[in-house]
GUVO-293020 format. One line per 3 residues: number of its first residue (from 1); for each residue z, y, x of N, C-alpha, C. Coordinates in steps of 0.2 Angstrom, whole numbers, padded with zeros to 4 digits. Each point is the difference from the previous one (the first is absolute). Layout:
BEGIN
NUM> Z:Y:X:Z:Y:X:Z:Y:X  ...
REM end
This chain:
BEGIN
1> 1009:0168:-0113:0001:-0006:0005:0001:0001:0007  0005:-0002:0003:0001:0001:0007:0000:-0007:0004  -0001:0000:0006:0000:-0006:0005:0003:0003:0006
4> 0005:-0005:0003:0002:0001:0006:-0004:-0002:0006  -0001:0003:0005:-0004:-0002:0006:0005:-0001:0006  -0003:0000:0005:0003:-0001:0006:0002:0008:0003
7> -0004:0004:-0003:0002:0007:0003:0006:0003:-0002  0003:0003:0005:0007:0003:0001:-0001:0007:0003  0006:0003:0000:0000:0007:0002:0002:0000:0007
10> -0004:-0003:0004:0002:-0002:0007:0000:0007:0003  0005:0003:0003:0000:0006:0004:-0001:0007:-0004  0005:0001:-0004:-0002:0006:-0004:0004:0006:0003
13> -0005:0006:0000:0002:0006:0004:0006:0003:-0004  0005:0004:0005:0005:0002:-0003:0000:0008:-0002  -0007:0002:0002:0001:0008:-0001:-0007:0002:0003
16> 0000:0007:0000:-0007:0003:0002:-0001:-0002:0007  -0007:-0002:0003:0000:-0002:0007:-0003:0004:0004  -0002:0007:-0003:-0002:0005:0004:0004:0006:0000
19> 0000:0005:0005:0004:0005:-0001:0004:0001:0007  0002:0006:0001:0003:0003:0007:0005:-0006:0002  0004:-0003:-0004:0006:-0004:0002:-0003:-0008:0001
22> -0007:-0002:-0002:-0001:-0006:0000:0001:-0004:0007  0002:-0007:-0001:-0001:-0004:0006:-0004:-0005:-0001  -0005:0000:-0006:-0005:-0005:0000:-0006:0000:0004
25> -0003:-0005:0003:-0005:0000:0004:-0006:0005:-0003  -0001:-0003:-0007:-0005:0005:-0004:0001:0008:0001  0007:0001:-0003:0002:0007:0000:-0001:0004:0007
28> 0002:-0004:0004:-0001:0004:0007:-0007:0001:0002  -0004:-0005:-0001:-0007:0001:0002:-0003:0006:-0005  0002:0000:-0006:-0003:0006:-0004:0002:0007:0002
31> 0007:0000:0003:0001:0007:0003:-0005:0003:0005  -0002:-0004:0004:-0003:0001:0005:-0009:0001:-0001  -0001:-0002:-0007:-0007:0001:-0002:-0002:0006:-0002
34> -0006:0003:0003:-0002:0006:-0001:-0006:-0001:-0005  -0003:0004:-0004:-0006:0000:-0005:-0005:-0003:0004  -0004:-0006:-0004:-0006:-0002:0003:0001:-0005:0005
37> 0005:-0002:0001:0003:-0005:0005:0002:-0007:-0003  -0003:-0005:0004:0002:-0008:-0001:0006:-0001:0005  0003:-0006:-0001:0004:-0002:0004:0001:-0009:-0002
40> 0000:-0004:0005:0001:-0006:-0001:0007:-0002:0000  0003:-0004:-0004:0007:-0002:-0001:0001:-0004:0006  0006:-0001:0003:0002:-0005:0006:0000:-0006:-0003
43> -0001:-0006:0006:0000:-0007:-0002:0006:-0001:-0004  0000:-0004:-0005:0006:-0002:-0004:0000:-0008:0000  0005:-0003:0002:0001:-0007:-0001:0001:-0003:-0007
46> 0002:0005:-0005:0000:-0003:-0005:-0006:-0001:-0005  -0005:0005:0003:-0007:-0002:-0003:-0004:-0005:0004  0000:0000:0007:-0003:-0005:0003:0003:-0007:-0002
49> 0005:-0001:-0002:0004:-0006:-0002:-0002:-0003:-0007  -0003:0004:-0004:-0002:-0001:-0007:-0005:-0006:0000  0001:-0004:-0005:-0005:-0006:-0001:-0005:0004:-0005
52> -0006:0003:0002:-0006:0002:-0005:-0006:-0003:0000  -0003:-0002:-0005:-0006:-0002:-0001:-0006:0005:0004  -0003:-0003:0004:-0005:0005:0004:-0004:0004:-0005
55> -0001:-0002:-0007:-0005:0004:-0004:0004:0004:-0005  0007:0000:0001:0005:0003:-0005:-0002:0007:-0003  -0003:0005:0005:-0001:0007:-0002:-0007:0000:0000
58> -0004:-0005:0000:-0007:0002:-0002:-0001:0003:-0008  -0005:0004:0000:-0002:0003:-0007:0006:0004:-0003  0004:0004:0005:0006:0003:-0003:-0001:0009:0000
61> 0004:0002:-0002:0000:0007:-0001:0007:0003:0000  0003:0003:-0005:0007:0004:0000:0005:-0006:0001  0006:0002:0003:0006:-0003:-0001:0004:0005:-0003
64> 0007:-0001:0000:0004:0006:-0004:0006:0002:0005  0002:0005:-0002:0007:0002:0003:0005:0001:-0005  0005:-0004:0000:0005:-0001:-0005:0006:0005:0001
67> -0001:0006:-0004:0005:0006:0001:0007:-0001:-0002  0001:-0005:-0002:0007:-0002:-0002:0003:-0004:0006  -0004:-0006:0002:0002:-0004:0006:-0001:0003:0007
70> -0004:0005:0000:-0003:0002:0006:-0003:-0005:0005  -0005:-0004:-0004:-0003:-0005:0004:-0008:0001:-0002  -0003:-0003:0005:-0007:-0002:-0001:-0001:-0007:-0002
73> -0004:-0001:-0006:-0002:-0006:-0002:-0007:-0001:-0003  -0003:-0006:0001:-0006:-0001:-0002:0000:-0008:-0002  -0004:-0002:-0005:-0002:-0007:-0002:-0007:-0001:0001
76> -0001:-0005:0002:-0007:-0003:0002:-0001:-0008:0000  -0006:-0002:-0001:-0002:-0006:0001:-0005:-0002:0004  0000:-0007:0003:-0004:-0002:0005:-0008:-0001:-0002
79> 0000:-0001:-0007:-0006:-0003:-0003:0000:-0008:0000  -0002:-0004:-0004:-0001:-0007:0000:-0004:-0003:0005  -0004:0005:0003:-0003:-0003:0006:0004:-0001:0007
82> 0006:0002:0000:0002:0003:0006:0008:-0003:0002  0002:-0004:-0006:0007:-0003:0000:0001:-0005:-0004  0004:-0004:0001:0001:-0006:-0004:0008:-0002:0000
85> 0003:0003:-0005:-0002:0003:-0007:-0001:0007:0001  -0004:0003:-0003:-0002:0008:0000:0006:0004:-0003  0006:0002:0002:0005:0003:-0002:0000:0008:0001
88> 0001:0003:-0005:0000:0008:0001:0007:0000:0003  0001:0006:0005:0006:0001:0004:0001:0007:-0001  0006:0003:0000:0004:0005:0000:0002:0002:0007
91> -0004:0006:0003:0002:0001:0007:0004:0007:-0001  0006:0000:0004:0005:0006:0000:0001:0002:0006  0001:0008:0001:0001:0003:0006:0006:0005:-0002
94> 0007:-0002:0003:0005:0004:-0001:0000:0004:0006  0000:0007:0000:0000:0004:0006:0007:0001:0003  0006:0000:-0005:0006:0001:0002:0001:-0005:0005
97> -0002:-0006:0000:0001:-0005:0004:-0005:-0003:0004  -0006:0004:0000:-0006:-0001:0003:-0002:-0007:0001  0000:-0003:-0007:0000:-0008:-0001:-0006:0000:-0005
100> -0004:-0006:0001:-0005:-0002:-0004:0002:-0007:-0003  -0002:-0001:-0005:0002:-0006:-0004:-0005:-0002:-0005  -0002:-0007:-0001:-0004:-0003:-0004:0002:-0004:-0005
103> -0002:-0001:-0006:0004:-0005:-0005:-0006:-0002:-0004  0001:-0006:-0003:-0005:-0002:-0005:0001:0002:-0007  -0005:0001:-0003:0000:0003:-0008:-0001:-0008:-0004
106> 0000:0001:-0007:-0001:-0006:-0004:-0008:0000:-0001  -0004:0003:0003:-0007:0000:-0001:-0004:-0004:0005  -0005:-0004:-0003:-0005:-0003:0004:-0006:0001:-0002
109> -0005:-0002:0005:-0007:-0001:-0003:-0005:0005:0004  -0007:0001:-0002:-0004:0004:0002:0001:0007:0000  -0001:0004:0005:0001:0007:-0001:0003:0004:0006
112> -0001:0005:0001:0003:0005:0006:0004:0005:-0005  0002:0006:0004:0004:0004:-0002:-0004:0006:-0003  -0006:0002:0002:-0004:0005:-0002:0005:0005:-0001
115> -0001:0004:-0006:0003:0007:-0001:0006:-0003:-0005  0004:-0005:0000:0003:-0002:-0005:0008:0001:0001  0002:0004:0005:0007:0002:0000:0002:0007:-0003
118> 0005:0001:-0003:0003:0007:-0002:0007:-0001:0000  0003:0006:-0001:0007:0001:0000:0003:0005:-0005  0005:-0002:-0003:0003:0005:-0006:0003:0006:0005
121> -0001:0005:-0002:0002:0006:0005:0009:0002:-0001  0002:-0003:-0005:0008:0001:-0001:0004:-0005:0000  -0003:-0007:-0002:0004:-0006:0000:-0001:-0005:0007
124> -0007:0002:0003:-0002:-0004:0006:-0002:-0007:-0002  0000:-0001:-0006:-0004:-0007:-0003:-0007:0000:0003  -0002:-0006:0002:-0006:-0002:0003:-0005:-0002:-0005
127> -0005:0002:-0001:-0005:-0003:-0004:-0006:-0003:0004  -0002:-0006:-0003:-0006:-0002:0003:-0004:-0004:-0004  -0007:0001:0002:-0005:-0003:-0004:-0004:-0005:0003
130> -0001:-0006:-0003:-0003:-0005:0004:-0008:-0001:-0003  -0003:-0003:0006:-0007:-0002:-0002:-0002:-0004:-0007  -0004:0004:-0004:-0002:-0003:-0006:0007:-0002:-0005
133> 0005:0004:0001:0006:-0001:-0004:0000:0005:-0005  0001:-0001:-0006:0001:0004:-0006:0007:0003:0000  0004:-0003:0004:0007:0002:0000:0003:0003:0006
136> 0003:0007:-0001:0001:0002:0006:0008:-0002:0001  0002:-0001:0006:0007:-0002:0002:0005:0006:0002  0006:0000:-0001:0004:0005:0002:0007:-0003:0004
139> 0002:0002:0005:0004:-0003:0005:0006:0005:0000  0006:-0002:-0002:0006:0005:-0001:0005:0000:0006  -0002:-0003:0005:0004:-0001:0007:0003:-0007:0000
142> -0001:-0004:-0005:0002:-0006:0001:-0005:-0006:-0004  -0002:0003:-0007:-0003:-0005:-0004:-0008:0003:-0001  -0005:-0004:-0002:-0005:0002:-0003:-0001:-0001:-0007
145> -0002:0006:-0003:-0001:0000:-0007:-0007:0002:-0003  -0002:-0003:-0005:-0007:0001:-0003:0000:0006:-0004  -0005:0004:-0001:-0001:0006:-0003:-0006:-0003:-0006
148> 0000:0003:-0006:-0004:-0003:-0005:-0008:-0001:0002  -0003:-0005:-0002:-0007:0000:0003:-0003:0007:-0002  -0006:0000:0005:-0005:0006:0000:-0004:0000:-0007
151> -0003:0006:-0002:-0004:-0001:-0005:-0007:-0003:0000  -0002:-0002:0006:-0007:-0002:0001:0000:-0005:0005  -0005:-0004:0001:0000:-0005:0006:-0001:0004:0006
154> 0003:-0003:0005:-0001:0003:0007:-0005:-0002:0005  -0001:0005:0005:-0004:-0002:0006:0004:-0004:0005  -0005:0000:0006:0004:-0004:0005:0004:0005:0005
157> -0001:0006:0000:0004:0005:0004:0000:0006:-0003  0006:0001:-0002:0002:0006:-0004:0003:0005:0004  0002:0006:-0003:0005:0005:0003:0005:0002:-0004
160> 0005:0002:0002:0007:0001:-0002:0004:0006:0002  0003:0003:-0005:0003:0006:0004:0005:0003:-0005  0006:0002:0002:0005:0003:-0004:-0001:0007:0000
163> 0000:0003:-0007:-0001:0006:-0001:0005:0004:-0003  0005:0004:0004:0006:0002:-0003:0000:0005:-0005  -0006:0004:-0001:0000:0005:-0004:-0002:-0001:-0007
166> -0002:-0007:-0002:-0001:-0002:-0006:0005:0000:-0004  0000:0001:-0007:0005:0001:-0004:0005:0005:0001  -0002:0006:0002:0004:0005:0001:0005:-0001:0006
169> -0003:-0003:0004:0005:-0002:0007:0004:-0007:-0001  -0001:-0003:-0005:0003:-0007:-0001:-0004:-0005:0005  -0006:0002:0001:-0004:-0005:0004:-0004:-0006:-0004
172> -0005:-0002:0003:-0004:-0006:-0002:-0004:-0003:0006  -0002:-0006:-0002:-0003:-0004:0004:-0008:0000:-0001  -0004:0002:0004:-0008:0000:-0001:-0003:-0006:0004
175> -0004:-0003:-0004:-0003:-0006:0001:-0009:0001:0000  -0002:0000:0006:-0008:0002:-0001:-0003:-0008:0002  -0005:-0001:-0006:-0003:-0007:0001:-0008:0002:0001
178> -0004:-0004:0001:-0007:0000:0000:-0003:0002:-0006  -0007:0003:0000:-0003:0001:-0006:0003:0005:-0006  0004:0005:0003:0002:0005:-0003:0006:0000:-0005
181> 0004:-0006:0002:0006:-0002:-0003:0005:0002:0003  0003:0007:-0002:0007:0002:0002:0004:0000:-0004  0007:-0002:0002:0006:0000:-0005:0005:0003:0003
184> 0005:0002:-0005:0006:0002:0004:0007:-0003:-0004  0006:-0001:0003:0005:-0004:-0003:0006:0004:-0002  0003:0001:-0006:0005:0005:-0001:0007:-0002:0001
187> 0000:-0007:0003:0007:-0004:-0001:0000:-0005:-0005  -0003:0001:-0006:-0001:-0005:-0005:-0007:-0003:-0001  -0005:0003:0000:-0006:-0002:0000:-0005:0004:0003
190> -0007:-0004:0000:-0005:0004:0004:-0004:0003:-0005  -0003:0006:0003:-0006:0004:-0004:-0006:0001:0004  -0006:-0001:-0003:-0005:0001:0003:-0002:0007:0000
193> -0004:0002:0006:-0002:0007:0001:-0007:0001:-0001  -0001:0002:-0007:-0007:0000:-0003:-0006:0002:0004  0002:0007:0004:-0006:0003:0004:-0002:-0004:0004
196> 0003:-0005:0004:-0002:-0004:0006:-0006:-0004:-0004  0000:-0002:-0005:-0005:-0005:-0002:-0007:0003:-0002  -0001:0007:0001:-0006:0003:-0001:-0003:0003:0007
199> 0003:-0002:0006:-0001:0002:0005:-0002:-0005:0006  -0004:0002:0005:-0003:-0005:0004:0006:-0003:0004  0001:-0006:0002:0005:-0004:0002:-0002:-0005:0004
202> 0003:-0002:0005:-0001:-0008:0004:0003:-0005:-0004  -0003:-0005:0002:0003:-0007:-0003:0006:-0003:0003  0001:0002:0007:0007:-0004:0002:0000:0004:0007
205> 0006:-0001:0003:0002:0003:0007:0001:0008:-0001  0003:0002:-0006:0002:0006:-0003:0007:0002:0003  0002:0007:0001:0006:0002:0002:0004:0005:-0004
208> 0005:0001:0000:0004:0006:-0004:0004:0002:0005  0002:0006:0002:0004:0004:0005:0004:0005:-0002  0006:-0001:-0001:0004:0006:-0004:0000:0006:0006
211> 0000:0006:-0002:0001:0007:0005:0005:0003:-0003  0006:0000:0004:0007:0003:-0004:-0001:0008:0002  -0004:0003:0004:-0001:0007:0000:-0005:0003:-0005
214> -0005:-0003:0000:-0005:0001:-0006:0002:-0001:-0007  0006:-0004:-0001:0001:-0003:-0006:-0006:-0004:-0004  -0005:-0004:0003:-0005:-0003:-0001:-0001:-0007:0003
217> -0004:-0005:-0004:-0002:-0006:0003:-0007:0000:0001  -0001:-0002:0006:-0008:-0001:0003:-0002:-0007:-0003  -0005:-0001:-0002:-0002:-0007:-0002:-0008:0000:0001
220> -0002:-0007:0003:-0007:0000:0000:-0002:-0006:0005  -0006:0001:0002:-0002:-0006:0005:-0003:-0006:-0004  0000:-0005:0002:-0003:-0006:-0004:-0007:-0002:0001
223> -0001:-0006:0001:-0007:-0002:0001:-0004:0002:-0006  -0007:0002:0003:-0005:0002:-0004:0001:0008:-0002  0005:0003:0002:0002:0007:-0002:0004:0003:0007
226> -0002:-0002:0005:0005:0000:0006:0002:0007:0001  -0004:0005:-0002:0002:0008:0003:0002:0004:-0006  0001:-0004:-0006:0002:0004:-0006:0008:0000:0000
229> 0002:0005:-0002:0007:0001:0000:0002:0005:-0005  0007:0001:-0002:0002:0004:-0005:0008:0003:0002  0001:0005:-0004:0008:0002:0000:0002:0000:-0007
232> 0007:-0003:0000:0002:-0002:-0007:0007:0006:0001  -0001:0003:-0006:0007:0006:0001:0005:-0003:-0005  0005:0003:-0001:0007:-0003:-0003:-0002:0001:-0008
235> -0005:0003:-0002:-0002:-0001:-0007:-0004:-0006:-0002  -0002:-0004:0005:-0005:-0005:0001:-0006:0001:-0001  -0002:0007:0001:-0007:0003:0001:-0003:-0003:0007
238> -0006:-0002:-0001:-0004:-0003:0006:-0005:0004:0002  -0001:0003:0006:-0005:0004:0002:-0004:-0003:0005  -0006:-0001:0000:-0005:-0003:0005:-0001:0006:0006
241> 0001:-0003:0006:-0001:0003:0005:-0007:0000:0003  -0001:0004:0005:-0007:-0001:0003:-0001:-0007:0004  -0004:-0004:0000:0000:-0006:0004:0002:0001:0008
244> 0004:-0005:0001:0001:0000:0007:-0004:0000:0005  0000:0001:0007:-0004:0000:0004:-0002:-0007:0004  0005:-0005:-0002:0000:-0007:0002:0003:-0004:-0005
247> -0001:-0006:0000:0003:-0005:-0006:0007:0000:0001  0003:0000:-0006:0008:0000:-0001:0002:-0007:-0004  -0004:-0004:-0001:0004:-0006:-0002:0005:-0003:0005
250> 0005:-0004:-0002:0005:-0002:0004:-0002:-0003:0007  -0006:-0004:-0001:-0003:-0004:0006:-0002:0003:0005  -0001:0009:-0002:-0003:0002:0005:0004:0007:0002
253> 0005:0001:-0004:0005:0006:0003:0007:-0001:-0001  0004:0004:0002:0007:0000:-0001:0001:0008:-0003  0005:0000:-0005:0000:0006:-0004:0008:0002:0001
256> 0001:0004:0004:0008:0003:0000:0000:0007:0000  0007:0002:-0001:0000:0007:-0001:0006:0003:0005  -0002:0007:0002:0005:0003:0004:0006:0003:-0005
259> 0006:-0003:0002:0005:0002:-0005:0001:0007:0000  -0002:0004:0005:0002:0007:0002:-0004:0005:-0005  -0008:-0001:0003:-0005:0004:-0003:-0003:-0003:-0006
262> 0001:-0005:-0002:-0003:-0004:-0006:-0007:-0001:0002  -0004:0001:0007:-0007:-0002:0001:0000:-0008:0000  -0004:-0003:-0002:-0002:-0006:0001:-0003:-0002:0007
265> 0003:-0006:0003:-0001:-0002:0006:-0004:-0006:0000  -0007:0000:0001:-0004:-0006:-0002:-0004:-0002:0006  0002:-0007:0000:-0003:-0004:0007:-0006:-0003:-0003
268> -0006:0002:0003:-0006:-0005:-0001:0001:-0006:0005  0000:-0005:-0003:0001:-0007:0004:-0005:-0001:0004  -0007:0002:-0001:-0006:-0003:0004:0001:0003:0007
271> 0002:0006:0001:0000:0002:0007:0008:0004:0001  0004:-0002:-0003:0007:0002:0001:0001:0008:0001  -0005:0003:-0005:0001:0007:0001:0005:0003:-0006
274> 0003:0006:0002:0005:0002:-0005:-0002:0007:-0003  0000:0000:-0007:-0002:0007:-0003:0006:0002:-0004  -0001:0007:-0001:0005:0003:-0005:-0004:0002:-0006
277> 0002:-0003:-0006:-0003:0002:-0007:0005:0005:-0003  -0002:0006:-0002:0004:0005:-0003:-0002:0000:-0007  0003:-0004:-0004:-0002:-0001:-0008:0001:0006:-0003
280> 0003:0005:0001:0000:0006:-0004:-0006:0005:0002  -0003:0000:0006:-0007:0003:0002:-0005:-0005:-0002  0001:-0006:0000:-0005:-0006:0001:-0004:0001:0005
283> 0004:0000:0006:-0004:0000:0007:0002:-0005:0005  -0004:-0003:0004:0001:-0004:0005:-0002:0003:0006  0005:-0002:0006:0000:0002:0006:0001:-0006:0004
286> -0004:-0002:0006:0003:-0004:0004:0005:0003:0005  0005:-0005:0001:0004:0002:0005:0000:-0002:0007  -0002:0004:0003:-0002:-0001:0007:0004:0003:0006
289> 0005:0003:-0002:0005:0005:0005:0007:-0003:0000  0001:-0007:0000:0007:-0004:0001:0002:-0001:0008  0006:-0001:0001:0002:-0003:0006:0004:-0005:-0001
292> 0000:-0004:0005:0004:-0007:0000:-0003:-0005:-0002  0001:-0006:0001:-0003:-0006:-0002:-0001:-0002:-0007  -0007:0000:-0001:-0001:-0002:-0007:-0001:-0007:-0002
295> 0002:-0003:-0005:-0001:-0007:-0001:-0008:-0002:-0002  -0001:-0005:0002:-0007:-0004:-0002:0001:-0005:-0007  0000:0003:-0005:0001:-0002:-0006:-0003:-0007:-0001
298> -0006:0001:0000:-0005:-0005:-0002:0001:-0004:-0007  0001:-0006:-0001:0001:-0003:-0007:0006:-0002:-0002  0006:0001:0005:0006:-0003:-0002:0005:0005:0002
301> 0002:0004:-0005:0005:0005:0001:0002:0002:-0007  0006:0004:0000:0003:0004:-0007:0003:0006:0004  0000:0005:-0005:0004:0006:0002:0004:0002:-0005
304> 0005:0005:0002:0005:0002:-0004:0002:0007:0000  0000:0005:-0004:0002:0007:0001:0007:0000:-0001  0004:0004:0005:0007:-0001:-0001:0002:0008:0000
307> 0002:0001:-0007:0001:0009:0000:0006:0001:0003  0005:-0004:0000:0006:0001:0003:-0001:0002:0007  -0005:-0002:0003:-0001:0001:0008:-0007:0005:0001
310> -0004:0001:-0005:-0005:0005:0000:-0006:-0003:0005  0000:-0008:0000:-0005:-0003:0003:-0004:-0006:-0004  -0005:-0003:0003:-0003:-0005:-0003:0001:-0005:0005
313> 0003:-0007:-0001:0001:-0005:0003:-0006:-0006:-0001  -0003:-0002:0005:-0006:-0006:0001:0002:-0006:0003  0001:-0005:-0004:0000:-0006:0003:-0006:-0004:0001
316> -0001:-0002:0006:-0006:-0004:0002:0001:-0008:0002  -0004:-0004:-0002:0002:-0008:0000:-0007:-0003:0002  -0002:-0001:0005:-0006:-0003:0003:0002:-0006:0004
319> 0000:-0006:-0003:0001:-0006:0004:0007:0001:0000  0002:-0003:0008:0007:0001:0001:0002:0007:0003  -0004:0005:-0001:0003:0008:0001:0002:0003:-0006
322> 0006:0003:0001:0003:0004:-0005:0003:0006:0003  -0004:0006:-0003:0002:0007:0003:0001:0003:-0006  0005:0005:0001:0001:0005:-0005:-0001:0008:0003
325> -0002:0005:-0004:-0002:0005:0003:0002:0005:-0005  0002:0007:0003:0001:0005:-0005:-0004:0006:0000  -0002:0004:-0004:-0004:0005:-0001:0003:0005:-0001
328> 0001:0007:0002:0001:0006:-0005:-0005:0004:0000  -0003:0003:-0005:-0004:0003:-0002:0000:0007:0001  0006:0003:-0003:0002:0007:0000:0007:0000:0002
REM end
């Protein structure tokens, strides 16, 4: 089943936005970034001119970098409490044009973004999972399509990640639900990952973050098991890691990945501290030696790892304030 929404490919990039010959604002900023450096992107009239619900980015985690269209994209909802009607919206940034745009999706109702965004690494198709919805949606650049229903009932806030190494490199979509329910989609049907059902697991506010350097997906968090987390490899083997030093559920942390080193860059929301998590060594280190203006992320933000540029983009939306930051880790 497919449904057409008001979303469209507004501002599609025409090629790589970073490199020695780039003319993009993003690319030029990246050229001057040294390791462990932050920079705030300049004021942007296309961003300040957008109509955004003030709570749109509440309870959010990862957005996506579309490797085909060369744009940042993110879908989120303002929650039934904070908008009438409560419409999920797609936010897009085209670095080639230095242009932000927002469009409606066909989805309404309670819920926010949580960790519900993922992107196909070859086609650029965008996947989104909605609050308490058994059906994951796929956006192909113009229309939304429904995937088959998941094999279990879903919780309020799930995690979603595209895992390119599944099926011998054909890839697959990983869905992390509460209560040990983990599944992956092979393009035709969902299959449960049985190992997850025997492990400690949170109820909701879980996350799933793909690591292209380590060829693995990081999964965990969730209420009532806030510091429990796992590594999922390309054979669908789940390995429990040592408990984290602070809560990892989506309401308490951001989970991004440095596209150069494969180290996870984790933000502790309570004090806006940044941490490096080395999943190979299962080690945590607080990042204290950075330069440049760091964002105050609070409760309303999302982040996007941009492999093409070797940086992480942070979008911050608090009240009428919209700010965008870049961070280069190595």
